[in-house]
C-alpha atoms as a printed R data frame, in Angstrom:
    type eleno elety resid chain resno      x       y       z
1   ATOM     1    CA   UNK     A     1 54.627 -78.280 -34.301
2   ATOM     2    CA   UNK     A     2 53.404 -76.932 -37.734
3   ATOM     3    CA   UNK     A     3 52.554 -73.620 -39.434
4   ATOM     4    CA   UNK     A     4 50.000 -73.522 -41.917
5   ATOM     5    CA   UNK     A     5 50.054 -70.427 -44.569
6   ATOM     6    CA   UNK     A     6 47.790 -69.592 -46.815
7   ATOM     7    CA   UNK     A     7 48.658 -67.004 -49.443
8   ATOM     8    CA   UNK     A     8 45.876 -65.585 -51.009
9   ATOM     9    CA   UNK     A     9 46.358 -64.430 -54.832
10  ATOM    10    CA   UNK     A    10 50.182 -64.482 -54.924
11  ATOM    11    CA   UNK     A    11 50.197 -63.712 -58.605
12  ATOM    12    CA   UNK     A    12 48.387 -60.569 -58.498
13  ATOM    13    CA   UNK     A    13 48.567 -59.194 -55.154
14  ATOM    14    CA   UNK     A    14 52.446 -58.756 -54.731
15  ATOM    15    CA   UNK     A    15 53.023 -54.955 -55.015
16  ATOM    16    CA   UNK     A    16 56.287 -53.618 -53.474
17  ATOM    17    CA   UNK     A    17 57.103 -57.280 -53.057
18  ATOM    18    CA   UNK     A    18 54.668 -58.096 -50.286
19  ATOM    19    CA   UNK     A    19 55.255 -61.975 -51.069
20  ATOM    20    CA   UNK     A    20 58.101 -61.178 -48.909
21  ATOM    21    CA   UNK     A    21 56.194 -60.968 -45.848
22  ATOM    22    CA   UNK     A    22 55.110 -64.992 -46.278
23  ATOM    23    CA   UNK     A    23 58.888 -65.982 -46.956
24  ATOM    24    CA   UNK     A    24 59.731 -64.076 -43.626
25  ATOM    25    CA   UNK     A    25 56.798 -66.151 -41.647
26  ATOM    26    CA   UNK     A    26 58.404 -69.267 -43.551
27  ATOM    27    CA   UNK     A    27 62.086 -68.634 -42.447
28  ATOM    28    CA   UNK     A    28 61.415 -67.463 -38.895
29  ATOM    29    CA   UNK     A    29 59.321 -70.547 -37.879
30  ATOM    30    CA   UNK     A    30 61.781 -72.699 -39.719
31  ATOM    31    CA   UNK     A    31 64.571 -71.505 -37.840
32  ATOM    32    CA   UNK     A    32 63.175 -72.638 -34.648
33  ATOM    33    CA   UNK     A    33 62.207 -76.240 -35.918
34  ATOM    34    CA   UNK     A    34 58.491 -75.768 -36.859
35  ATOM    35    CA   UNK     A    35 57.462 -77.237 -39.896
36  ATOM    36    CA   UNK     A    36 56.124 -74.949 -42.714
37  ATOM    37    CA   UNK     A    37 53.614 -75.328 -45.563
38  ATOM    38    CA   UNK     A    38 52.537 -72.526 -47.798
39  ATOM    39    CA   UNK     A    39 49.686 -72.881 -50.086
40  ATOM    40    CA   UNK     A    40 48.886 -70.176 -52.850
41  ATOM    41    CA   UNK     A    41 45.163 -69.842 -53.210
42  ATOM    42    CA   UNK     A    42 44.403 -67.646 -56.498
43  ATOM    43    CA   UNK     A    43 41.256 -66.980 -58.470
44  ATOM    44    CA   UNK     A    44 38.344 -69.554 -58.637
45  ATOM    45    CA   UNK     A    45 39.564 -71.661 -55.694
46  ATOM    46    CA   UNK     A    46 37.799 -72.042 -52.433
47  ATOM    47    CA   UNK     A    47 39.687 -71.408 -49.319
48  ATOM    48    CA   UNK     A    48 39.295 -74.180 -46.608
49  ATOM    49    CA   UNK     A    49 40.063 -72.031 -43.610
50  ATOM    50    CA   UNK     A    50 40.130 -74.821 -41.333
51  ATOM    51    CA   UNK     A    51 43.602 -76.436 -43.219
52  ATOM    52    CA   UNK     A    52 45.176 -73.041 -42.152
53  ATOM    53    CA   UNK     A    53 46.696 -71.032 -39.053
54  ATOM    54    CA   UNK     A    54 47.588 -67.737 -41.131
55  ATOM    55    CA   UNK     A    55 46.139 -66.259 -43.964
56  ATOM    56    CA   UNK     A    56 47.807 -63.489 -45.980
57  ATOM    57    CA   UNK     A    57 46.774 -61.660 -48.506
58  ATOM    58    CA   UNK     A    58 48.751 -58.234 -50.448
59  ATOM    59    CA   UNK     A    59 48.405 -55.504 -52.264
60  ATOM    60    CA   UNK     A    60 47.972 -54.499 -56.055
61  ATOM    61    CA   UNK     A    61 46.629 -51.799 -58.660
62  ATOM    62    CA   UNK     A    62 43.152 -51.252 -58.967
63  ATOM    63    CA   UNK     A    63 42.700 -53.026 -61.953
64  ATOM    64    CA   UNK     A    64 43.802 -56.195 -59.490
65  ATOM    65    CA   UNK     A    65 41.543 -55.376 -57.138
66  ATOM    66    CA   UNK     A    66 38.584 -55.435 -58.878
67  ATOM    67    CA   UNK     A    67 39.099 -59.085 -60.330
68  ATOM    68    CA   UNK     A    68 39.996 -59.912 -56.324
69  ATOM    69    CA   UNK     A    69 37.010 -58.089 -55.257
70  ATOM    70    CA   UNK     A    70 34.631 -59.954 -57.002
71  ATOM    71    CA   UNK     A    71 36.414 -63.379 -56.664
72  ATOM    72    CA   UNK     A    72 36.423 -62.754 -52.841
73  ATOM    73    CA   UNK     A    73 32.707 -61.936 -52.560
74  ATOM    74    CA   UNK     A    74 31.902 -65.112 -54.717
75  ATOM    75    CA   UNK     A    75 34.202 -67.741 -53.406
76  ATOM    76    CA   UNK     A    76 36.110 -66.641 -50.229
77  ATOM    77    CA   UNK     A    77 33.723 -64.605 -48.293
78  ATOM    78    CA   UNK     A    78 32.451 -67.226 -45.877
79  ATOM    79    CA   UNK     A    79 35.301 -68.868 -45.587
80  ATOM    80    CA   UNK     A    80 37.429 -65.824 -44.600
81  ATOM    81    CA   UNK     A    81 34.421 -64.721 -41.770
82  ATOM    82    CA   UNK     A    82 34.780 -68.000 -40.509
83  ATOM    83    CA   UNK     A    83 38.245 -68.079 -39.826
84  ATOM    84    CA   UNK     A    84 38.359 -64.610 -38.401
85  ATOM    85    CA   UNK     A    85 35.687 -65.398 -35.663
86  ATOM    86    CA   UNK     A    86 37.729 -68.487 -34.988
87  ATOM    87    CA   UNK     A    87 40.640 -66.728 -34.246
88  ATOM    88    CA   UNK     A    88 42.927 -67.953 -37.180
89  ATOM    89    CA   UNK     A    89 45.691 -64.926 -37.978
90  ATOM    90    CA   UNK     A    90 45.070 -62.834 -40.788
91  ATOM    91    CA   UNK     A    91 46.996 -60.340 -42.311
92  ATOM    92    CA   UNK     A    92 46.100 -58.012 -45.060
93  ATOM    93    CA   UNK     A    93 48.181 -55.363 -46.716
94  ATOM    94    CA   UNK     A    94 47.056 -52.042 -48.440
95  ATOM    95    CA   UNK     A    95 44.753 -53.495 -51.086
96  ATOM    96    CA   UNK     A    96 43.879 -56.214 -49.521
97  ATOM    97    CA   UNK     A    97 43.402 -54.507 -46.254
98  ATOM    98    CA   UNK     A    98 41.238 -52.004 -48.049
99  ATOM    99    CA   UNK     A    99 39.130 -55.398 -49.650
100 ATOM   100    CA   UNK     A   100 38.271 -56.771 -46.360
101 ATOM   101    CA   UNK     A   101 36.560 -53.559 -45.322
102 ATOM   102    CA   UNK     A   102 32.915 -52.578 -45.923
103 ATOM   103    CA   UNK     A   103 33.540 -50.821 -49.426
104 ATOM   104    CA   UNK     A   104 36.111 -49.249 -51.439
105 ATOM   105    CA   UNK     A   105 35.442 -46.426 -53.556
106 ATOM   106    CA   UNK     A   106 37.876 -45.471 -56.480
107 ATOM   107    CA   UNK     A   107 38.983 -42.466 -57.744
108 ATOM   108    CA   UNK     A   108 36.606 -42.598 -60.411
109 ATOM   109    CA   UNK     A   109 33.940 -42.715 -57.891
110 ATOM   110    CA   UNK     A   110 32.734 -46.304 -58.491
111 ATOM   111    CA   UNK     A   111 32.481 -48.506 -55.541
112 ATOM   112    CA   UNK     A   112 33.864 -51.994 -54.880
113 ATOM   113    CA   UNK     A   113 31.926 -53.787 -51.821
114 ATOM   114    CA   UNK     A   114 33.911 -55.161 -49.742
115 ATOM   115    CA   UNK     A   115 33.854 -58.400 -47.157
116 ATOM   116    CA   UNK     A   116 33.522 -56.384 -43.711
117 ATOM   117    CA   UNK     A   117 35.880 -58.415 -41.797
118 ATOM   118    CA   UNK     A   118 37.239 -55.288 -40.697
119 ATOM   119    CA   UNK     A   119 34.607 -52.251 -39.618
120 ATOM   120    CA   UNK     A   120 36.084 -49.973 -42.035
121 ATOM   121    CA   UNK     A   121 35.432 -48.397 -45.435
122 ATOM   122    CA   UNK     A   122 37.688 -46.564 -47.695
123 ATOM   123    CA   UNK     A   123 37.289 -43.546 -50.239
124 ATOM   124    CA   UNK     A   124 39.854 -42.312 -52.759
125 ATOM   125    CA   UNK     A   125 39.314 -38.187 -52.855
126 ATOM   126    CA   UNK     A   126 40.219 -38.151 -56.773
127 ATOM   127    CA   UNK     A   127 43.077 -38.231 -58.868
128 ATOM   128    CA   UNK     A   128 43.721 -34.340 -58.345
129 ATOM   129    CA   UNK     A   129 44.610 -34.956 -54.581
130 ATOM   130    CA   UNK     A   130 48.233 -35.909 -53.855
131 ATOM   131    CA   UNK     A   131 48.513 -39.832 -52.452
132 ATOM   132    CA   UNK     A   132 49.871 -40.561 -49.517
133 ATOM   133    CA   UNK     A   133 53.403 -41.355 -49.979
134 ATOM   134    CA   UNK     A   134 56.486 -42.130 -47.619
135 ATOM   135    CA   UNK     A   135 58.245 -43.821 -44.627
136 ATOM   136    CA   UNK     A   136 56.091 -44.423 -41.885
137 ATOM   137    CA   UNK     A   137 56.663 -45.075 -38.336
138 ATOM   138    CA   UNK     A   138 53.804 -46.739 -36.226
139 ATOM   139    CA   UNK     A   139 53.562 -47.317 -32.205
140 ATOM   140    CA   UNK     A   140 51.621 -49.993 -31.081
141 ATOM   141    CA   UNK     A   141 50.017 -49.165 -27.734
142 ATOM   142    CA   UNK     A   142 48.443 -52.692 -27.521
143 ATOM   143    CA   UNK     A   143 52.014 -54.265 -27.336
144 ATOM   144    CA   UNK     A   144 53.005 -54.704 -23.722
145 ATOM   145    CA   UNK     A   145 56.473 -52.926 -24.713
146 ATOM   146    CA   UNK     A   146 54.769 -50.563 -27.140
147 ATOM   147    CA   UNK     A   147 57.246 -51.462 -30.016
148 ATOM   148    CA   UNK     A   148 57.093 -49.920 -33.336
149 ATOM   149    CA   UNK     A   149 56.236 -50.674 -36.762
150 ATOM   150    CA   UNK     A   150 58.456 -49.078 -39.845
151 ATOM   151    CA   UNK     A   151 57.180 -49.391 -43.345
152 ATOM   152    CA   UNK     A   152 56.614 -47.550 -46.894
153 ATOM   153    CA   UNK     A   153 53.367 -46.380 -48.032
154 ATOM   154    CA   UNK     A   154 51.568 -45.531 -51.060
155 ATOM   155    CA   UNK     A   155 47.943 -45.173 -51.239
156 ATOM   156    CA   UNK     A   156 45.263 -43.039 -52.788
157 ATOM   157    CA   UNK     A   157 42.436 -44.250 -50.587
158 ATOM   158    CA   UNK     A   158 41.357 -42.990 -47.070
159 ATOM   159    CA   UNK     A   159 40.363 -45.550 -44.453
160 ATOM   160    CA   UNK     A   160 38.099 -44.906 -41.800
161 ATOM   161    CA   UNK     A   161 37.545 -47.084 -38.657
162 ATOM   162    CA   UNK     A   162 33.966 -47.846 -37.384
163 ATOM   163    CA   UNK     A   163 33.949 -48.558 -33.606
164 ATOM   164    CA   UNK     A   164 34.208 -52.140 -33.834
165 ATOM   165    CA   UNK     A   165 37.674 -52.103 -35.214
166 ATOM   166    CA   UNK     A   166 40.559 -50.718 -33.398
167 ATOM   167    CA   UNK     A   167 43.848 -49.205 -35.074
168 ATOM   168    CA   UNK     A   168 47.160 -51.396 -35.548
169 ATOM   169    CA   UNK     A   169 48.969 -48.353 -33.956
170 ATOM   170    CA   UNK     A   170 49.501 -44.650 -33.519
171 ATOM   171    CA   UNK     A   171 51.573 -42.901 -36.412
172 ATOM   172    CA   UNK     A   172 54.559 -41.473 -35.089
173 ATOM   173    CA   UNK     A   173 55.227 -40.172 -38.764
174 ATOM   174    CA   UNK     A   174 53.795 -40.734 -42.136
175 ATOM   175    CA   UNK     A   175 49.946 -40.354 -42.963
176 ATOM   176    CA   UNK     A   176 48.390 -43.778 -41.754
177 ATOM   177    CA   UNK     A   177 44.898 -44.349 -42.768
178 ATOM   178    CA   UNK     A   178 43.804 -41.225 -43.687
179 ATOM   179    CA   UNK     A   179 46.562 -38.734 -42.501
180 ATOM   180    CA   UNK     A   180 43.661 -36.931 -40.277
181 ATOM   181    CA   UNK     A   181 42.948 -38.976 -37.263
182 ATOM   182    CA   UNK     A   182 46.668 -40.516 -36.200
183 ATOM   183    CA   UNK     A   183 45.577 -44.036 -36.917
184 ATOM   184    CA   UNK     A   184 47.411 -46.632 -38.991
185 ATOM   185    CA   UNK     A   185 46.027 -50.105 -39.912
186 ATOM   186    CA   UNK     A   186 43.257 -52.018 -38.372
187 ATOM   187    CA   UNK     A   187 42.892 -54.854 -35.751
188 ATOM   188    CA   UNK     A   188 40.077 -57.037 -34.775
189 ATOM   189    CA   UNK     A   189 40.220 -60.874 -33.157
190 ATOM   190    CA   UNK     A   190 43.510 -61.865 -34.538
191 ATOM   191    CA   UNK     A   191 43.297 -60.105 -38.019
192 ATOM   192    CA   UNK     A   192 45.562 -57.333 -38.756
193 ATOM   193    CA   UNK     A   193 45.283 -54.869 -41.640
194 ATOM   194    CA   UNK     A   194 47.875 -52.302 -42.694
195 ATOM   195    CA   UNK     A   195 49.414 -49.752 -45.283
196 ATOM   196    CA   UNK     A   196 52.496 -50.599 -44.687
197 ATOM   197    CA   UNK     A   197 54.937 -52.089 -47.598
198 ATOM   198    CA   UNK     A   198 58.433 -52.677 -47.764
199 ATOM   199    CA   UNK     A   199 57.769 -55.495 -47.133
200 ATOM   200    CA   UNK     A   200 56.367 -55.155 -43.451
201 ATOM   201    CA   UNK     A   201 57.229 -58.384 -41.722
202 ATOM   202    CA   UNK     A   202 61.419 -58.123 -42.608
203 ATOM   203    CA   UNK     A   203 61.776 -54.583 -41.257
204 ATOM   204    CA   UNK     A   204 59.412 -55.721 -38.026
205 ATOM   205    CA   UNK     A   205 60.525 -59.219 -37.092
206 ATOM   206    CA   UNK     A   206 58.962 -58.873 -33.841
207 ATOM   207    CA   UNK     A   207 55.593 -58.390 -35.449
208 ATOM   208    CA   UNK     A   208 56.504 -61.417 -37.520
209 ATOM   209    CA   UNK     A   209 56.885 -63.748 -34.394
210 ATOM   210    CA   UNK     A   210 53.672 -62.239 -32.937
211 ATOM   211    CA   UNK     A   211 51.944 -63.585 -36.083
212 ATOM   212    CA   UNK     A   212 53.439 -66.987 -35.341
213 ATOM   213    CA   UNK     A   213 53.232 -67.204 -31.932
214 ATOM   214    CA   UNK     A   214 49.300 -66.327 -32.044
215 ATOM   215    CA   UNK     A   215 48.565 -68.742 -34.654
216 ATOM   216    CA   UNK     A   216 50.411 -71.507 -32.836
217 ATOM   217    CA   UNK     A   217 48.866 -70.728 -29.658
218 ATOM   218    CA   UNK     A   218 45.731 -70.946 -31.287
219 ATOM   219    CA   UNK     A   219 46.504 -74.363 -32.287
220 ATOM   220    CA   UNK     A   220 48.551 -75.715 -29.718
221 ATOM   221    CA   UNK     A   221 47.811 -73.932 -26.517
222 ATOM   222    CA   UNK     A   222 48.556 -70.766 -24.659
223 ATOM   223    CA   UNK     A   223 51.681 -71.925 -23.114
224 ATOM   224    CA   UNK     A   224 53.497 -72.466 -26.891
225 ATOM   225    CA   UNK     A   225 56.409 -70.302 -27.086
226 ATOM   226    CA   UNK     A   226 59.069 -69.683 -29.475
227 ATOM   227    CA   UNK     A   227 62.728 -69.652 -29.008
228 ATOM   228    CA   UNK     A   228 64.861 -66.627 -29.383
229 ATOM   229    CA   UNK     A   229 66.585 -65.657 -32.345
230 ATOM   230    CA   UNK     A   230 69.647 -63.209 -33.035
231 ATOM   231    CA   UNK     A   231 67.956 -60.181 -34.462
232 ATOM   232    CA   UNK     A   232 70.739 -57.616 -33.771
233 ATOM   233    CA   UNK     A   233 70.798 -57.179 -37.745
234 ATOM   234    CA   UNK     A   234 67.193 -56.687 -38.177
235 ATOM   235    CA   UNK     A   235 67.021 -54.435 -34.797
236 ATOM   236    CA   UNK     A   236 69.869 -52.112 -35.960
237 ATOM   237    CA   UNK     A   237 68.169 -51.891 -39.586
238 ATOM   238    CA   UNK     A   238 64.707 -51.139 -38.070
239 ATOM   239    CA   UNK     A   239 66.172 -48.519 -35.563
240 ATOM   240    CA   UNK     A   240 68.198 -46.709 -38.526
241 ATOM   241    CA   UNK     A   241 65.176 -46.567 -40.452
242 ATOM   242    CA   UNK     A   242 62.639 -45.527 -37.480
243 ATOM   243    CA   UNK     A   243 65.630 -42.608 -37.147
244 ATOM   244    CA   UNK     A   244 65.604 -41.481 -40.216
245 ATOM   245    CA   UNK     A   245 62.181 -41.280 -40.953
246 ATOM   246    CA   UNK     A   246 61.678 -39.070 -37.827
247 ATOM   247    CA   UNK     A   247 64.358 -36.727 -38.817
248 ATOM   248    CA   UNK     A   248 62.514 -35.956 -42.348
């Protein structure tokens, strides 16, 4: 088997080491004998979505987001929409997550139109309002085992989901999408958005495996399974961070 990953804007959207997410996907697949290719696709390049099983886009500052927003609309909007509708796996973190919604209104009141892959919009309430910063614990109720995600958030924007989008999880500790409705992130089809940095996937290997397995099953069939890895160290680190976050 082969896992083909597209990393969008790796040079611009890599805040808090978001590149680590693609590294984890690559390593966890390779440890199982699965061949992996990772292709970086930046500004001005079209996305041949049929060539990829999984598409990742990270987070960045407002300046980088402005550059990326224009390029997304001009060169990648149709491809990303087709990839989502075809069931390709998409993971978007923070700034990338915001730009895949309908719109992002910045602290200065200026509005960036998004792609609408997620039925959501984001509004920054202004520089005088405190940012959503800190460690986060999120429970994924859609997961059969109701496992948790842990990570770190740092965002000024408040994201609000529409009716055609479900949250990635319920906030146990932290702010999540907006600090009010108890939801964090978004999911639709096989596309997932989240504010969790840290990087996300090194701290949550079960979710990395969920993305890998979902991508491979779409390509190779529902019977595709992943062999088990020894994640005892990762599980201990996850539990320690979750426990520390809940204590605060």
